[in-house]
N, C-alpha and C positions, 0 to 999 in steps of 0.2 A: 713152177717151184716158187712160194712166196718167202720174200726174205724180210722179217721183222726189222724196225729200226735200231734194235738193240743188237742185233746180229751183225749189221752191215762192218761195222769197224773189225771184229774178231775175223769175219770171212776175208775182209781186204788184207788184214795181215798174214793170214795164210796164204792167199794168192801172190801176197809178195814174196813169201819164202819159196812157193813153187815157180815164181818168173824168175828168181834168183837162181834157182838150179837149173831152169832151161838155157838161162844166159851162159852158165858155166856150160852146160853140155852144148851148146853152140860153140863155145870157145875151145873146147876139148875136139869137137869133131873136127873143127877147122885145122887146129894144129895138126891132127892126125894126118887130115889130106895133104898138109905140106910135106909130111914126112915120109908117105908112102911112095915107092917107087912104082906101084902096079897102076895103070892108067884107070883099070875097071875099080879098083879099090878107092882111089882118088874121087872117081865120079860118084860113087856111093856115098863118100863121107862129105864131100860138098853139099849133096841133097840132103844128107842128115843133118848138117849145119843150117842150112836152110829150112829144113823143117822146125828144128828147135828154136831158130830165131822166130818163127811163125807163132809156135806155141806161147813164146814169151809175151810176143806182142797181143796174143788173144788175154792172157793174164792181166797184161797192162790195161788193156780195155776195159775188163772185168772190174779191175780196181778203180777205174776212172768213173766207172758207173756206179758202182756201189759208194765208194767213199772217196770224191774225187780231193778232199783234203789230204788224204794219206797216201797220194799218188808217188810223191817223192820220198815218203818215209822207209827207206828200207834200212831195217836195223843193221848194224856191224853184227856178223855172225862170224867171229874168230873159227870157230869149228870148221865151217863151210869154206872161208876164206883161205884156211890154210892149204886146201886142195885146188885153188883156182890157179894160181901161177908159181907152182914150185920151182920151175927151172927157167921161167921166161923164154919159151921157145919161139914165140913171137914179140916183134916190137912194141905192140900195143894191141888191146882187143879190139876188135873191128866193130863192137856193138853201138848202136845208134844210141844217141842221147836218151835220158830217162825221162824227157819231157813227152808226155803222150800226145798233145796237141802238135807238137813241132814234128815228130813222127808222122801223126795222121798227115799233116798238111803235105809232106814229102811223097805220101804214098797217095793221095788224092788226085 
């Protein structure tokens, strides 16, 4: 698929929104894993959280490839943030930093 120069920034913005949702799904699955008493369910939710983090990492890589200037441009989305931490079940999110290059160096 060819992406025109005028399409890169809008696609990067869409991917930023999707990455944000994947990070939220990661945090939710991880919080659910902590709360569930069943070992089998906990194992599933931990693997689900890992998968959601991998999806977010892929979106982050695509953003860095398409529009590196917009990598850290996560718009504040009040409607989405309202669902993020309503009851603060965890002390802090365990998501890695938003810097793609730092995350990439850790994984290499």
